[in-house]
C-alpha positions as CSV (number, residue, x, y, z in Angstrom):
1,M,-60.1,75.9,9.6
2,T,-59.9,73.1,7.8
3,D,-58.6,69.9,8.2
4,S,-55.2,69.0,6.1
5,N,-55.7,65.3,6.2
6,E,-59.3,66.9,4.2
7,G,-59.2,65.3,0.2
8,K,-56.1,62.8,0.7
9,S,-56.8,58.8,0.4
10,E,-55.9,56.5,3.0
11,L,-52.8,55.0,1.0
12,R,-51.6,58.7,0.8
13,L,-52.0,59.0,4.8
14,L,-50.6,55.4,5.4
15,R,-47.5,57.1,3.4
16,E,-47.4,60.2,5.3
17,A,-47.5,58.7,8.5
18,A,-44.4,56.3,8.0
19,E,-43.0,59.6,7.1
20,L,-42.1,58.5,3.2
21,T,-42.3,60.2,0.2
22,R,-43.7,59.0,-2.9
23,S,-39.7,59.2,-4.1
24,E,-38.7,57.3,-1.3
25,L,-41.3,54.6,-1.1
26,G,-40.9,53.3,-4.6
27,R,-37.6,52.8,-4.1
28,R,-38.0,50.7,-1.8
29,I,-40.3,48.6,-3.1
30,G,-38.8,48.9,-6.5
31,V,-41.2,50.3,-8.6
32,S,-41.8,54.6,-9.7
33,E,-43.4,57.6,-8.3
34,R,-45.6,57.4,-10.7
35,Q,-46.9,54.1,-9.6
36,I,-47.0,55.2,-6.4
37,Y,-49.4,58.2,-7.0
38,D,-51.5,56.3,-9.7
39,W,-52.5,53.9,-6.2
40,E,-52.8,56.9,-3.9
41,N,-55.3,58.2,-6.6
42,G,-57.3,55.2,-7.5
43,I,-55.9,54.8,-11.2
44,K,-55.0,51.7,-10.9
45,L,-54.2,48.9,-8.1
46,P,-50.9,46.9,-7.6
47,R,-50.4,43.7,-7.9
48,I,-50.4,41.9,-4.5
49,D,-46.6,41.1,-4.1
50,R,-46.5,45.2,-4.5
51,A,-49.5,45.3,-1.8
52,V,-47.4,43.3,0.3
53,A,-44.7,45.0,-0.1
54,L,-46.3,48.5,1.2
55,A,-47.4,47.1,3.6
56,R,-44.2,46.1,5.3
57,E,-42.7,49.0,4.2
58,L,-45.6,51.3,5.7
59,G,-45.8,49.1,8.9
60,V,-49.3,48.3,8.7
61,S,-51.5,45.0,7.5
62,I,-52.2,43.7,4.3
63,Q,-55.6,44.2,5.5
64,T,-55.3,47.7,6.4
65,V,-53.2,47.9,2.3
66,C,-56.6,46.9,1.2
67,R,-58.9,48.8,2.8
68,A,-56.8,52.1,1.9
69,L,-56.9,50.6,-1.9
70,G,-60.6,50.6,-1.7
71,I,-60.5,46.3,-1.9
72,N,-63.7,45.2,-0.1
73,I,-61.8,42.1,2.3
74,S,-65.1,41.3,4.3
75,G,-65.2,37.5,5.1
76,V,-61.8,37.2,4.1
77,P,-59.9,34.9,7.0
78,D,-56.8,37.0,8.7
79,E,-55.1,34.0,8.1
80,E,-54.8,30.1,7.5
81,L,-54.2,27.8,10.4
């Protein structure tokens, strides 16, 4: 038996957990379905404002989005005081 999540990117898993299609997510944050595909497949990275919109729509932290995109955030504080 194979894992149904095998080979799926972390960003795709987050999107699917939020029960959104690429088209729906793109519409919500103002980008094309192709851009979502490119982000999920590591072809491109979103601008910071788009990454924040992704976090908001997926219901996760910006740190979670960064990790899902393969961005090393070690040493970055969670929030400024």
